[in-house]
C-alpha positions in Angstrom: 153.0 120.1 -37.9 153.1 116.6 -36.4 155.4 116.2 -33.4 157.9 113.4 -33.6 157.0 110.6 -31.3 160.6 110.7 -30.0 159.9 114.1 -28.5 156.6 113.4 -26.8 156.7 114.2 -23.1 155.9 111.7 -20.4 153.7 114.3 -18.8 151.4 114.7 -21.8 147.8 114.0 -21.2 145.9 111.2 -22.9 145.8 111.8 -26.7 142.5 112.7 -28.2 141.0 110.7 -31.1 142.9 107.8 -32.6 146.0 106.8 -30.8 147.4 104.1 -33.1 147.4 100.3 -32.5 151.1 99.3 -32.6 150.9 98.4 -28.9 148.2 95.8 -29.7 150.5 94.3 -32.5 153.2 94.0 -29.9 150.7 92.3 -27.5 149.6 89.9 -30.2 153.2 88.8 -30.9 153.8 88.4 -27.1 150.5 86.5 -26.7 151.6 84.1 -29.5 154.9 83.5 -27.8 153.3 82.6 -24.5 150.9 80.3 -26.3 153.9 78.5 -27.9 155.6 78.5 -24.5 152.6 76.5 -23.1 152.3 74.2 -26.1 155.9 73.2 -25.5 155.5 72.8 -21.8 152.1 70.9 -22.1 153.1 68.6 -24.9 154.4 66.1 -22.3 151.1 66.1 -20.4 149.2 65.1 -23.6 151.8 62.6 -24.5 152.3 61.1 -21.0 149.7 58.3 -21.3 151.5 57.0 -24.4 155.0 57.7 -23.2 154.2 55.8 -20.0 153.4 52.7 -21.9 156.5 52.8 -24.0 158.9 53.8 -21.2 157.3 52.0 -18.3 156.5 55.0 -16.1 154.3 54.5 -13.0 151.9 57.3 -11.9 154.3 58.4 -9.1 157.3 58.5 -11.5 155.3 60.3 -14.1 154.4 62.9 -11.5 158.1 63.4 -10.7 158.8 63.9 -14.5 156.0 66.4 -14.8 157.2 68.2 -11.7 160.8 68.3 -12.7 160.1 71.2 -15.1 159.0 73.4 -12.1 162.2 72.8 -10.1 164.2 75.0 -12.4 161.2 77.0 -13.6 160.5 78.2 -10.1 164.1 78.6 -9.2 164.7 80.6 -12.4 161.9 83.2 -11.8 163.9 85.7 -9.7 167.1 85.4 -11.7 165.0 85.6 -14.9 163.1 88.7 -13.7 166.4 90.3 -12.7 168.0 89.5 -16.1 164.9 90.8 -17.9 165.2 94.1 -16.0 168.9 94.3 -17.0 168.8 92.9 -20.6 165.4 94.1 -21.6 162.5 92.0 -22.9 163.8 91.9 -26.5 167.0 90.0 -25.7 165.6 88.1 -22.8 162.6 86.6 -24.6 164.6 85.8 -27.7 167.2 83.8 -25.7 164.5 82.2 -23.6 162.5 81.0 -26.6 165.5 79.5 -28.3 166.3 77.5 -25.1 162.8 76.2 -24.5 162.2 75.4 -28.2 165.4 73.4 -28.6 165.0 71.5 -25.3 161.4 70.6 -26.3 162.7 69.2 -29.6 165.3 67.2 -27.8 162.6 65.6 -25.6 161.6 63.5 -28.6 164.9 61.7 -28.3 164.4 60.8 -24.6 165.0 57.1 -23.8 164.1 56.9 -20.1 163.4 58.7 -16.8 166.8 60.3 -16.4 166.9 61.9 -19.9 163.3 63.1 -19.4 164.1 64.8 -16.1 167.3 66.5 -17.5 165.4 67.9 -20.5 162.5 69.0 -18.3 165.0 70.9 -16.1 166.5 72.6 -19.1 163.0 73.5 -20.4 162.2 75.1 -17.0 165.4 77.2 -17.3 164.4 78.4 -20.7 160.8 79.3 -19.9 161.5 80.9 -16.5 162.0 84.5 -17.8 159.0 84.5 -20.0 156.3 85.9 -17.7 158.5 88.4 -15.8 159.7 89.8 -19.2 156.1 89.8 -20.5 154.9 91.9 -17.5 157.8 94.2 -18.3 156.6 94.6 -21.9 153.1 95.4 -20.7 154.4 98.0 -18.2 156.4 99.7 -21.1 153.7 99.6 -23.8 150.4 100.2 -21.9 149.1 102.8 -19.5 147.6 101.7 -16.2 144.0 101.9 -17.6 144.8 99.2 -20.1 147.2 97.0 -18.3 144.8 94.4 -16.8 143.4 93.5 -20.2 146.9 93.5 -21.7 148.1 91.3 -18.8 145.1 89.0 -19.3 145.9 88.8 -23.0 149.5 87.6 -22.7 148.5 85.4 -19.7 145.8 83.9 -21.9 148.6 82.4 -23.9 148.6 79.9 -21.1 145.2 78.4 -21.7 145.3 78.9 -25.4 148.6 77.0 -25.7 147.5 74.3 -23.2 144.2 74.0 -25.1 145.7 73.9 -28.5 148.2 71.3 -27.4 145.4 68.8 -26.7 144.1 68.4 -30.2 147.3 69.3 -32.0 149.6 67.1 -30.0 147.0 64.3 -30.0 146.8 64.6 -33.8 150.6 64.6 -34.1 150.9 61.5 -31.9 148.2 59.7 -33.9 149.9 60.6 -37.2 153.7 60.5 -36.4 154.1 59.2 -32.8 154.8 61.0 -29.6 158.5 61.7 -30.4 157.7 63.7 -33.5 155.1 65.7 -31.5 157.9 67.1 -29.4 160.0 68.0 -32.4 157.2 69.9 -34.1 156.2 71.7 -30.9 159.8 72.8 -30.1 160.3 74.1 -33.7 157.5 76.6 -33.0 159.6 78.1 -30.2 162.7 78.5 -32.3 160.7 80.3 -35.1 159.0 82.6 -32.6 162.4 83.6 -31.1 163.5 84.9 -34.6 160.2 86.8 -35.2 160.4 88.5 -31.8 164.0 89.6 -32.3 163.1 91.1 -35.7 159.8 92.8 -34.6 160.2 94.1 -31.0 161.4 97.5 -30.1 160.7 99.9 -27.2 157.9 102.4 -27.8 160.2 105.3 -28.4 162.3 103.2 -30.8 159.5 101.5 -32.8 159.2 103.0 -36.2 155.5 102.5 -36.3 154.6 104.4 -33.2 153.2 107.9 -33.8 153.1 110.9 -31.5 149.5 110.3 -30.4 150.1 106.6 -29.4 153.3 107.4 -27.6 151.6 110.1 -25.6 148.8 107.8 -24.7 151.2 105.0 -23.6 153.3 107.4 -21.5 150.4 109.2 -19.9 150.2 108.0 -16.3 153.4 106.0 -16.5 155.2 105.6 -13.2 157.8 108.3 -12.6 161.3 107.3 -11.5 161.7 107.3 -7.7 163.8 110.2 -6.5 167.3 109.5 -5.2 167.3 108.2 -1.6 163.9 106.5 -2.0 164.9 103.6 -4.3 164.2 100.1 -3.1 166.8 97.4 -3.7 165.8 94.1 -5.2 166.3 92.2 -1.9 164.3 94.8 0.1 161.2 93.9 -1.8 160.7 90.9 0.6 160.2 93.3 3.5 156.8 94.3 2.1 153.5 92.6 3.1 152.2 93.2 -0.4 155.0 91.1 -1.9 154.2 88.1 0.4 150.5 88.4 -0.4 151.3 88.4 -4.1 153.4 85.3 -3.6 151.0 83.3 -1.5 148.0 84.3 -3.5 149.6 83.4 -6.8 150.7 80.0 -5.3 147.0 79.3 -4.7 146.0 80.3 -8.2 148.7 78.1 -9.8 148.1 75.1 -7.6 144.7 74.7 -9.2 145.8 75.9 -12.7 148.6 73.3 -12.9 146.1 70.4 -12.4 144.8 71.4 -15.9 148.3 71.8 -17.4 149.7 68.5 -16.0 147.1 65.9 -14.9 143.9 66.9 -16.6 144.5 64.8 -19.8 145.3 61.7 -17.7 142.2 62.5 -15.5 139.9 62.4 -18.5 141.5 59.2 -20.0 141.6 57.2 -16.8 138.4 58.4 -15.2 136.1 58.2 -18.2 138.1 55.9 -20.5 138.1 58.3 -23.5 139.6 57.4 -26.8 142.4 59.6 -28.2 140.0 61.5 -30.5 137.3 62.0 -27.9 139.9 63.1 -25.4 141.2 65.7 -27.9 137.7 67.1 -28.3 136.5 67.1 -24.7 139.8 68.2 -23.4 139.5 71.6 -25.1 136.3 72.7 -23.3 137.9 73.9 -20.0 140.7 75.6 -21.9 138.2 77.5 -24.0 136.4 78.6 -20.8 139.7 79.7 -19.3 140.5 81.9 -22.4 137.1 83.7 -22.0 137.7 84.0 -18.2 141.1 85.8 -18.6 139.8 88.4 -21.0 136.6 89.0 -18.9 138.7 89.5 -15.8 141.0 91.9 -17.5 138.2 93.9 -19.1 136.4 94.2 -15.8 139.4 95.5 -13.9 140.3 98.0 -16.6 136.6 99.1 -16.8 136.6 99.8 -13.1 139.8 101.8 -13.3 138.4 104.0 -16.1 135.2 104.5 -14.1 137.3 106.0 -11.3 137.1 103.0 -8.9 140.3 102.8 -6.8 143.0 100.5 -8.1 142.8 98.4 -5.0 139.1 97.6 -5.5 139.5 97.2 -9.3 142.2 94.5 -8.7 140.7 92.8 -5.7 137.2 92.2 -7.2 138.5 89.8 -9.9 141.2 88.4 -7.6 138.9 87.4 -4.7 135.9 86.7 -6.8 137.9 84.6 -9.3 139.4 82.4 -6.6 136.1 81.9 -4.9 134.8 80.6 -8.2 137.9 78.5 -8.8 137.0 76.4 -5.7 134.2 74.8 -7.6 136.8 72.3 -9.0 135.9 70.3 -5.9 132.4 69.7 -7.3 133.8 67.4 -9.9 134.2 64.8 -7.1 130.5 64.5 -6.7 129.5 64.9 -10.3 127.3 62.1 -11.6 128.6 62.2 -15.2 131.4 63.4 -17.3 129.3 66.3 -18.6 128.6 67.6 -15.1 132.3 67.1 -14.1 133.4 69.0 -17.2 131.1 71.9 -16.4 132.5 72.2 -12.9 136.1 72.0 -14.2 135.4 74.5 -17.0 133.8 77.0 -14.5 136.9 76.5 -12.2 139.4 77.2 -15.0 137.3 80.2 -16.2 137.5 81.7 -12.7 141.2 80.9 -12.3 142.2 83.0 -15.4 139.6 85.6 -14.4 141.7 86.2 -11.3 145.1 85.7 -13.1 144.5 88.8 -15.2 144.9 91.0 -12.2 147.6 88.9 -10.8 149.9 89.9 -13.6 148.9 93.6 -13.4 150.2 93.7 -9.8 153.9 93.8 -10.5 153.6 97.1 -12.4 151.1 98.4 -9.8 153.4 97.8 -6.8 156.8 98.1 -8.4 158.8 101.0 -6.7 160.4 101.9 -10.1 159.8 100.7 -13.7 163.1 98.9 -13.4 161.6 96.6 -10.7 158.7 95.2 -12.7 160.5 92.2 -14.0 162.1 91.4 -10.6 158.7 91.7 -8.8 157.0 89.6 -11.4 159.8 87.0 -11.0 159.4 87.0 -7.2 155.6 86.3 -7.3 156.0 83.8 -10.1 158.7 81.9 -8.1 156.1 81.2 -5.3 153.4 80.5 -7.9 155.6 77.8 -9.5 156.5 76.1 -6.2 152.9 75.1 -6.7 154.0 73.6 -10.0 156.5 71.4 -8.1 154.1 70.4 -5.3 150.8 69.9 -7.3 151.9 67.3 -9.9 153.8 65.2 -7.4 151.1 65.4 -4.7 148.3 64.5 -7.2 150.4 61.7 -8.6 151.2 60.2 -5.2 147.6 60.5 -3.9 146.1 59.2 -7.2 148.5 56.2 -7.1 147.6 55.4 -3.5 143.8 55.9 -3.8 143.3 55.1 -7.5 141.1 58.2 -7.6 141.3 61.9 -8.3 138.7 62.7 -5.7 141.0 63.8 -2.8 143.3 65.9 -5.1 140.3 67.8 -6.4 139.0 68.5 -2.9 142.5 69.8 -1.8 142.6 72.0 -4.9 139.2 73.6 -4.0 140.5 74.3 -0.4 143.7 75.9 -1.8 141.5 78.2 -4.0 139.5 79.4 -1.0 142.8 80.1 0.9 144.0 82.2 -2.0 140.7 84.3 -2.0 141.3 85.0 1.7 144.9 86.1 1.1 144.0 88.6 -1.6 141.0 89.9 0.4 142.7 90.3 3.8 146.5 90.2 3.4 147.0 92.2 0.2 147.3 95.9 1.2 146.0 98.9 -0.8 147.6 99.0 -4.2 150.3 101.7 -4.4 154.0 102.0 -5.3 156.2 100.3 -2.7 158.3 102.7 -0.6 160.7 102.4 2.3 159.5 104.4 5.3 
């Protein structure tokens, strides 16, 4: 007689034979949501060269507009992670997607700098819970031996969304104008919110999950911390691991947000590409980054299944990925657009190669399952301070020097710093405890 999945024990060993694939369906819907999240946030980057002409935006002002999103996005990470832990990912992601979708649609009505900044701030609020809540979904639906790949998959919504936004938004602009491009992108977020609310349930509540898959999911899941050992939300900042996660992810994102914010303008201004050529060539680094994310996740999970310590399995892609990310600086001395694109593609590949393990760390270190969203929000707060600093710094330096050379060199140095942080500051991977 088949045991009901609702009665499966958390101590059950891994199921033999087929375990079901509902968790991958959940992951696919989550990945789609993050991809839409990035289409909505990156639409302005693709549209910026055309918006700047109509609205009269200088490079420095455009940098401020691009950066404004990250002011509330970074500030909202810790509250967003806290709310995700309290409300659960079903409610949190539905509400978040409605807010970011509607604010993106409204951006098509912007008439100047002030309205753009206000709407970018609202977009940042809406998108801030997305990644902490996604890390929470992975921790609930996947055992440790599959989490790095699962984390890589939802995180790959980043480059997929950013990459798709280049040709799709460029086509929408060429066909309808930049204002309609925002309306169409935002509508995707609203539709996804309704799909997520209808589809998502916790593993023990999902009607499609069988006993074998539930046992597989729950095997090796973190046990609750006994009374007296629990770590409060604020106490997380007392751990070296948390600071290493914050600083390291700052370095990852400092480079990644060049691709999300200034890369389209870099191609247009440096190489004088037409809209259609820009739409084609602009996809290349994004495609490389998709492959990099899955490669990093598969490698880390493979090492865990081979019995390698979790510390080594996470640090190899983290440190190696950031070392490779530093090749972004080689674009400065590249003799042609083809060589520059190769260096940039390799850099973006390595950035997402590292990011797969970045998003596995909250579940690895969380003192209880109820801290995964909060810990993810904490590290993503620091990561998105880079989103505030990077666009403004690049815009100011580019405006002063009329070149992207110095910003690319700085990005390479930041990547090397991140590699050192993960190598030497991040302690052995284990559940955080007081004591």
